[in-house]
C-alpha positions as CSV (number, residue, x, y, z in Angstrom):
1,M,-0.1,0.0,0.2
2,S,1.3,3.3,-0.9
3,N,1.7,5.8,1.8
4,S,0.5,8.6,0.0
5,L,-3.3,8.3,-1.8
6,I,-4.1,10.2,-4.8
7,D,-7.8,10.9,-4.7
8,L,-9.6,10.3,-7.9
9,D,-13.1,10.0,-6.6
10,Q,-14.2,13.4,-6.2
11,S,-17.3,12.8,-7.7
12,A,-18.5,10.8,-4.7
13,T,-17.4,13.3,-2.1
14,T,-14.4,16.0,-1.4
15,A,-12.6,17.2,1.5
16,V,-14.1,19.9,3.6
17,R,-12.2,23.1,3.1
18,R,-10.6,24.6,6.1
19,A,-12.3,27.9,5.3
20,V,-15.8,25.8,5.6
21,L,-14.9,24.6,9.0
22,E,-13.9,27.8,10.2
23,A,-17.1,29.2,9.4
24,M,-19.3,26.5,10.8
25,W,-17.1,26.3,13.9
26,P,-19.2,28.9,15.8
27,H,-22.3,27.4,15.2
28,L,-21.2,23.9,16.6
29,T,-19.9,25.4,19.8
30,A,-20.9,28.8,21.5
31,G,-23.9,29.6,18.8
32,Y,-25.5,26.2,19.1
33,G,-28.9,27.8,19.6
34,N,-32.3,25.9,17.9
35,P,-33.4,28.9,15.1
36,S,-37.0,28.4,16.2
37,S,-36.4,29.4,19.7
38,T,-37.4,33.1,20.7
39,H,-34.4,33.6,23.2
40,A,-31.1,35.0,22.2
41,L,-29.5,32.2,21.5
42,G,-32.1,31.3,19.2
43,R,-32.5,34.7,17.4
44,A,-28.6,34.5,16.9
45,A,-29.0,30.8,15.2
46,A,-31.6,32.1,13.2
47,A,-29.7,35.1,12.1
48,A,-26.8,32.8,10.9
49,L,-29.4,30.8,9.2
50,Q,-31.0,33.8,7.2
51,D,-27.6,35.1,6.2
52,A,-26.7,31.3,4.9
53,R,-29.5,31.1,3.3
54,T,-29.2,34.7,1.4
55,R,-25.9,33.9,0.6
56,V,-26.8,30.6,-1.3
57,A,-29.6,32.7,-2.8
58,A,-27.1,35.1,-4.3
59,V,-25.0,32.7,-5.8
60,C,-28.0,31.0,-7.3
61,G,-29.5,34.3,-8.4
62,V,-32.4,33.8,-6.7
63,R,-34.4,35.4,-3.5
64,A,-33.5,33.9,0.0
65,A,-37.2,32.6,0.3
66,Q,-36.7,30.5,-2.5
67,V,-33.8,28.4,-1.2
68,V,-34.8,25.2,1.0
69,F,-32.1,23.6,2.9
70,T,-32.4,20.0,3.1
71,S,-29.9,17.0,4.3
72,G,-28.0,16.9,0.3
73,G,-28.5,16.2,-2.8
74,T,-30.8,12.8,-2.3
75,E,-33.3,14.8,-0.4
76,A,-33.3,17.4,-2.5
77,D,-34.0,15.3,-5.7
78,N,-36.9,13.8,-3.7
79,L,-38.5,16.9,-2.6
80,A,-38.2,18.1,-6.4
81,V,-39.6,15.1,-8.3
82,I,-42.4,14.3,-5.5
83,G,-43.2,17.9,-3.9
84,L,-43.7,19.4,-7.2
85,T,-45.7,16.5,-9.0
86,L,-48.2,16.5,-5.7
87,G,-48.2,19.8,-5.9
88,A,-49.1,19.9,-9.3
89,I,-51.8,17.0,-8.7
90,R,-53.4,19.1,-6.1
91,A,-53.5,22.0,-8.3
92,G,-55.2,19.7,-11.1
93,R,-52.2,19.9,-13.2
94,G,-51.9,16.0,-14.3
95,R,-50.2,12.6,-13.5
96,H,-47.5,12.5,-15.9
97,V,-43.7,12.7,-15.4
98,I,-40.7,12.5,-17.4
99,V,-37.1,11.4,-16.1
100,G,-34.1,10.8,-18.2
101,A,-33.1,7.0,-18.4
102,V,-29.4,7.6,-16.6
103,E,-30.8,9.8,-13.7
104,H,-29.4,9.5,-10.3
105,E,-31.2,6.5,-8.3
106,A,-32.9,9.4,-6.1
107,V,-34.7,10.7,-9.2
108,L,-35.6,7.2,-10.5
109,E,-36.7,6.0,-7.2
110,A,-38.6,8.8,-6.3
111,A,-40.7,8.6,-9.8
112,D,-41.2,5.0,-9.1
113,Y,-42.7,5.7,-5.8
114,L,-45.2,8.4,-7.3
115,G,-46.4,5.5,-10.0
116,R,-46.7,3.1,-7.2
117,W,-48.5,5.4,-4.6
118,H,-49.9,8.3,-6.7
119,D,-51.1,6.6,-10.0
120,V,-48.5,8.8,-11.8
121,E,-47.4,7.5,-15.0
122,V,-43.9,8.0,-15.4
123,T,-41.9,8.0,-18.9
124,C,-38.4,7.2,-19.2
125,A,-36.7,9.0,-21.8
126,P,-34.1,7.1,-23.8
127,V,-30.4,8.1,-24.2
128,D,-27.7,7.5,-26.7
129,N,-24.6,5.6,-26.6
130,S,-22.9,8.8,-25.1
131,G,-25.8,8.9,-22.3
132,V,-27.4,12.3,-24.1
133,V,-31.2,12.5,-23.2
134,D,-32.9,12.1,-26.7
135,V,-34.7,15.7,-26.8
136,E,-36.8,14.3,-29.6
137,A,-38.3,11.3,-27.7
138,V,-39.0,13.9,-24.6
139,H,-40.9,16.1,-27.3
140,R,-42.7,13.0,-28.4
141,A,-43.8,12.0,-24.8
142,L,-44.8,15.4,-23.5
143,R,-48.6,15.9,-23.3
144,P,-51.1,18.5,-21.9
145,D,-51.3,16.8,-18.6
146,T,-47.1,16.3,-18.0
147,A,-46.2,17.8,-14.5
148,L,-42.7,17.8,-14.2
149,V,-39.3,16.8,-16.5
150,S,-36.5,15.8,-14.3
151,V,-32.9,15.5,-15.6
152,Q,-29.3,15.7,-14.1
153,H,-27.3,18.7,-15.7
154,A,-24.5,15.8,-15.5
155,N,-24.3,12.4,-15.0
156,N,-22.5,11.5,-12.0
157,E,-21.0,8.1,-13.6
158,V,-20.2,8.8,-17.1
159,G,-19.9,13.1,-17.1
160,T,-22.2,13.7,-19.7
161,L,-23.7,17.0,-19.7
162,Q,-27.5,17.1,-20.8
163,P,-29.1,19.6,-22.9
164,V,-31.3,21.2,-20.1
165,R,-32.2,24.1,-21.9
166,E,-33.9,22.7,-24.6
167,L,-35.4,20.0,-22.4
168,G,-36.9,23.3,-20.4
169,E,-38.0,24.8,-23.4
170,A,-40.1,21.7,-24.6
171,A,-41.3,20.9,-20.8
172,H,-42.8,24.9,-20.7
173,A,-44.2,24.6,-24.2
174,V,-46.9,22.3,-22.4
175,G,-46.9,23.8,-19.2
176,A,-44.9,21.2,-17.5
177,L,-41.9,22.1,-15.0
178,L,-38.3,21.2,-15.4
179,H,-36.3,20.0,-12.2
180,V,-32.5,20.0,-12.8
181,D,-30.1,17.6,-10.7
182,A,-27.2,19.9,-10.8
183,V,-25.0,18.0,-7.8
184,Q,-22.4,17.2,-10.0
185,T,-22.4,20.7,-11.8
186,A,-22.5,22.8,-9.0
187,G,-19.2,24.4,-8.7
188,W,-18.1,23.9,-12.2
189,V,-20.7,26.4,-13.6
190,S,-22.6,29.3,-12.4
191,L,-25.7,28.3,-10.9
192,D,-27.1,31.6,-11.7
193,A,-29.9,31.4,-14.7
194,G,-28.9,34.9,-15.6
195,R,-25.5,34.3,-16.2
196,N,-25.7,30.7,-17.6
197,P,-28.2,30.5,-20.1
198,E,-28.2,26.9,-20.0
199,L,-30.0,26.6,-16.6
200,S,-32.3,29.4,-17.6
201,T,-35.1,27.3,-18.0
202,S,-34.7,25.4,-15.0
203,D,-37.7,25.4,-12.1
204,A,-36.2,23.7,-9.7
205,L,-32.3,23.1,-9.0
206,S,-30.7,20.4,-6.7
207,I,-27.4,20.8,-5.1
208,S,-25.2,18.8,-2.5
209,G,-22.5,20.3,0.0
210,H,-20.3,17.4,0.0
211,K,-19.4,17.6,-4.0
212,L,-18.0,20.8,-3.3
213,G,-16.0,21.1,0.0
214,A,-19.0,21.6,2.4
215,P,-19.6,18.6,4.9
216,K,-21.6,15.5,4.2
217,G,-25.5,16.0,5.2
218,V,-26.4,19.3,3.9
219,G,-27.8,20.4,0.3
220,A,-30.5,22.8,-1.0
221,L,-33.6,22.7,-3.3
222,V,-33.4,26.2,-5.4
223,L,-37.0,26.7,-6.3
224,R,-37.6,29.4,-9.5
225,T,-41.2,28.5,-9.3
226,T,-44.1,29.5,-7.3
227,A,-45.8,26.0,-8.4
228,P,-47.1,24.2,-5.0
229,L,-44.5,22.4,-3.4
230,E,-45.8,19.1,-1.2
231,P,-43.6,18.4,1.7
232,L,-42.2,15.4,2.6
233,V,-41.3,15.9,6.2
234,H,-44.2,17.1,8.5
235,G,-43.7,18.5,12.1
236,G,-42.6,22.1,13.0
237,G,-43.2,24.0,9.6
238,Q,-39.7,25.0,9.0
239,E,-38.3,25.9,5.5
240,R,-41.4,27.9,5.0
241,D,-43.5,24.9,5.7
242,R,-41.7,23.2,2.8
243,R,-39.1,21.1,5.0
244,S,-39.7,20.3,8.9
245,G,-37.4,19.7,11.1
246,T,-34.9,22.0,13.3
247,E,-32.3,23.4,10.7
248,N,-28.8,22.3,10.3
249,V,-27.5,25.8,10.7
250,A,-23.8,25.2,10.8
251,G,-24.5,22.5,7.7
252,A,-26.1,25.9,5.9
253,V,-23.2,28.0,6.8
254,G,-20.8,25.3,5.4
255,L,-22.7,25.1,2.4
256,A,-22.6,28.7,2.0
257,T,-19.3,29.2,2.4
258,A,-18.1,26.5,0.2
259,L,-20.4,28.0,-2.6
260,E,-19.0,31.2,-2.6
261,L,-15.5,30.0,-2.4
262,A,-16.4,28.0,-5.8
263,E,-17.9,31.0,-7.5
264,A,-15.1,33.1,-6.5
265,E,-12.5,30.8,-7.9
266,R,-13.9,29.7,-10.8
267,D,-13.4,31.1,-14.2
268,T,-13.3,29.7,-17.7
269,E,-9.3,29.4,-18.0
270,T,-9.2,27.6,-14.7
271,V,-12.3,25.2,-16.0
272,E,-10.5,24.7,-19.3
273,A,-7.1,23.7,-18.0
274,V,-8.9,21.3,-15.9
275,A,-10.8,19.9,-19.1
276,A,-7.4,20.0,-21.1
277,R,-5.5,18.0,-18.1
278,R,-8.8,15.3,-18.3
279,D,-8.5,15.0,-22.1
280,R,-4.7,14.2,-21.7
281,F,-5.7,11.8,-18.6
282,I,-8.3,10.2,-21.1
283,A,-5.8,9.5,-24.3
284,A,-3.1,8.4,-21.7
285,V,-5.2,5.6,-20.3
286,L,-6.6,4.8,-23.7
287,A,-3.0,4.3,-25.0
288,A,-1.7,2.4,-21.8
289,V,-4.8,0.1,-21.7
290,P,-5.9,-1.3,-24.9
291,E,-8.9,-3.1,-23.4
292,A,-10.2,0.6,-22.2
293,T,-13.2,2.4,-23.9
294,L,-14.4,5.7,-22.9
295,T,-17.8,6.3,-21.8
296,G,-19.9,9.2,-21.8
297,H,-19.5,12.1,-24.2
298,P,-16.3,12.8,-25.3
299,R,-16.4,16.5,-25.2
300,Q,-19.7,17.6,-23.5
301,R,-18.8,16.2,-19.9
302,L,-17.6,17.5,-16.6
303,P,-14.1,18.9,-17.1
304,G,-12.8,16.6,-14.3
305,H,-14.5,13.4,-15.2
306,A,-13.1,10.4,-17.2
307,S,-14.7,7.2,-17.1
308,F,-14.4,3.9,-18.9
309,V,-15.2,0.1,-19.5
310,V,-12.2,-2.4,-19.8
311,E,-13.2,-5.6,-21.5
312,G,-11.9,-8.6,-20.0
313,L,-10.4,-7.1,-16.7
314,G,-13.1,-6.3,-14.5
315,G,-13.7,-3.1,-12.7
316,E,-13.7,-4.5,-9.4
317,P,-10.3,-6.3,-9.2
318,L,-8.7,-3.0,-11.0
319,L,-10.1,-1.0,-8.1
320,I,-8.8,-3.4,-5.6
321,A,-5.3,-2.9,-7.6
322,L,-5.5,0.5,-7.9
323,D,-6.4,0.7,-4.6
324,D,-3.3,-1.3,-3.4
325,R,-1.1,1.5,-5.3
326,G,-2.6,4.4,-3.8
327,I,-5.1,5.2,-6.5
328,I,-8.6,6.0,-4.8
329,C,-11.1,5.7,-8.0
330,S,-14.5,4.2,-8.4
331,S,-16.8,1.7,-10.6
332,G,-19.5,4.1,-10.8
333,S,-21.7,5.5,-8.4
334,A,-20.7,6.0,-4.7
335,C,-24.6,5.3,-3.9
336,A,-24.6,1.9,-5.5
337,A,-21.2,0.7,-3.6
338,G,-21.3,-2.9,-2.6
339,R,-23.4,-4.1,-5.4
340,D,-22.2,-6.3,-8.2
341,D,-25.1,-5.3,-10.7
342,P,-24.2,-4.1,-14.2
343,S,-24.5,-0.2,-14.1
344,P,-28.3,0.6,-14.9
345,V,-26.6,3.9,-16.8
346,L,-24.5,2.1,-19.1
347,L,-27.0,-0.6,-19.7
348,A,-29.2,2.5,-20.7
349,M,-26.6,3.6,-22.7
350,G,-26.5,0.2,-24.7
351,Y,-23.5,-1.5,-23.1
352,G,-24.1,-5.2,-22.2
353,A,-24.3,-6.3,-18.6
354,D,-20.8,-8.0,-18.5
355,L,-19.0,-4.8,-19.8
356,A,-21.2,-2.8,-17.7
357,R,-19.6,-4.3,-14.6
358,T,-16.1,-3.4,-15.8
359,A,-16.7,0.2,-15.3
360,L,-14.0,2.5,-13.9
361,R,-14.6,6.3,-12.9
362,F,-12.0,8.8,-12.1
363,S,-12.8,12.2,-11.0
364,F,-10.8,15.1,-10.0
365,G,-10.6,18.8,-9.2
366,V,-8.8,21.9,-9.6
367,G,-5.9,20.9,-7.3
368,T,-5.3,17.4,-8.8
369,S,-1.9,17.9,-10.9
370,D,-0.6,16.6,-13.8
371,T,1.9,14.5,-12.0
372,E,-1.1,12.4,-9.9
373,L,-2.7,11.6,-13.0
374,D,0.6,10.2,-14.5
375,A,1.0,8.2,-11.5
376,A,-2.8,7.2,-11.9
377,V,-1.7,5.7,-15.6
378,E,1.2,4.2,-14.7
379,A,-0.8,2.2,-11.8
380,L,-3.5,1.3,-14.0
381,R,-1.2,0.2,-16.5
382,D,0.6,-1.9,-14.3
383,S,-2.9,-3.2,-12.5
384,A,-4.1,-4.1,-15.9
385,A,-1.0,-6.0,-16.9
386,G,-1.0,-7.8,-13.8
387,L,-4.7,-8.9,-14.2
388,R,-4.0,-10.0,-17.8
389,T,-1.5,-12.6,-16.6
390,L,-4.2,-14.2,-14.2
391,R,-6.6,-14.5,-17.2
C-alpha cells in the first residue's frame, strides 16, 4: 500500500475545506441555539441561518425565500420530484412525469414511488450511447397533463452533460416544470440562470454540499417557480412549511461558504485547464490500456471526469489493484457501492451487462496535478498488466 493516496473519486465526495470548517465552528460551539427558539441564543442561530440562505440565494441568482435547505442532494431530488408532482396534482395539473433513463437513483426511485402510490404515469426518456437524453423523444412524450420533467445537468457515472435548456423549453411549451439535478455541476458552472443560459429554463435545482467542499448532510433545493410544493417531512413547519425539522445551521453556513468559494475561484481559464488535463488523461489511459474504452460524451462532459469500461479485466479487480497502489477511484455511482449489478446507466446507454460491470470512474478537481494523473495512468497500466497474467 502506498503511503500517500491520490484521490480520483471526487465525484463521490470532496474533503471539507478549512475555510468552511472555520465558518461552521462558531455554530457548533457557542452559537449552538435552535433557530426556532425566541431567546437570544435562538435568535442568533436564526440570523446565521438567514444569512446562509441569503448567500446561497445570491450565488444561485434567486431570492432567499426560494432556497430550501435539505440533508443533501438525495433529499433535494426527492423533494423536487415528489413535492412538485404532488403539488401539481393538488392544483389539478395532471399525473405524468418524464425522467431521463440515466438519472440518479434519487430521481428514479422517487418517480417509481409516485407511480406505485399516487397513480402517476412515468415515462423514461432514452439516451444515446454517449448518455445524452433524446430531446426528440422527450418532445414526443410530453403531453398536456405532464407535470414535471427531471434530468441531471451532468451524469454522475459517465460525466455527460445534458441539453437542459432545450428540455426546459420543451417542458414549458406544454406547461410542465423542469427539475435539474445540478449536484455534479455545482462549482463547475454558474448556478445563476441569469448568467448561465443553459440553466435559464430550470424551475428547480438540486445541490449537495459534500461535492464542493462542505460537509456531508447538507444540500438545498433552489426553487425558481411559485408552483405548489408538497412537503415530504411534516412537523414544525420549518423552511416555510416545505421541510420540517430543526435546521442544520452549521451545515447551511458551510454550504453557503463552499458555494461562495467555488464561485469566487471559478473562471473560464481554470475550467478549461482542468478539461485539458482530463483530455490528456483520457488519451494516456487509452494508450496504456488497450482494453479500455471511454464512456460518456467525449467533449460534452464534466471537466474533471473520465470514465471507462475495460473489457475482459473486470472493474472490481482493477479497483482493488489501484487501491493497493494508492489510487482512489470508483466503479461508478458511490450510492450503488457494494453491489455487483451492472451499472443501469451503462445498460441504458446500450452496453452489455458483462462489459458494464467493468466500469471505472476517475474524477478530480482543480487541485489535482498532472503528476498525480500520470501516476494513476502508470498504476492502471501496471494493474491491468498484472490482471492479464491471471486470465
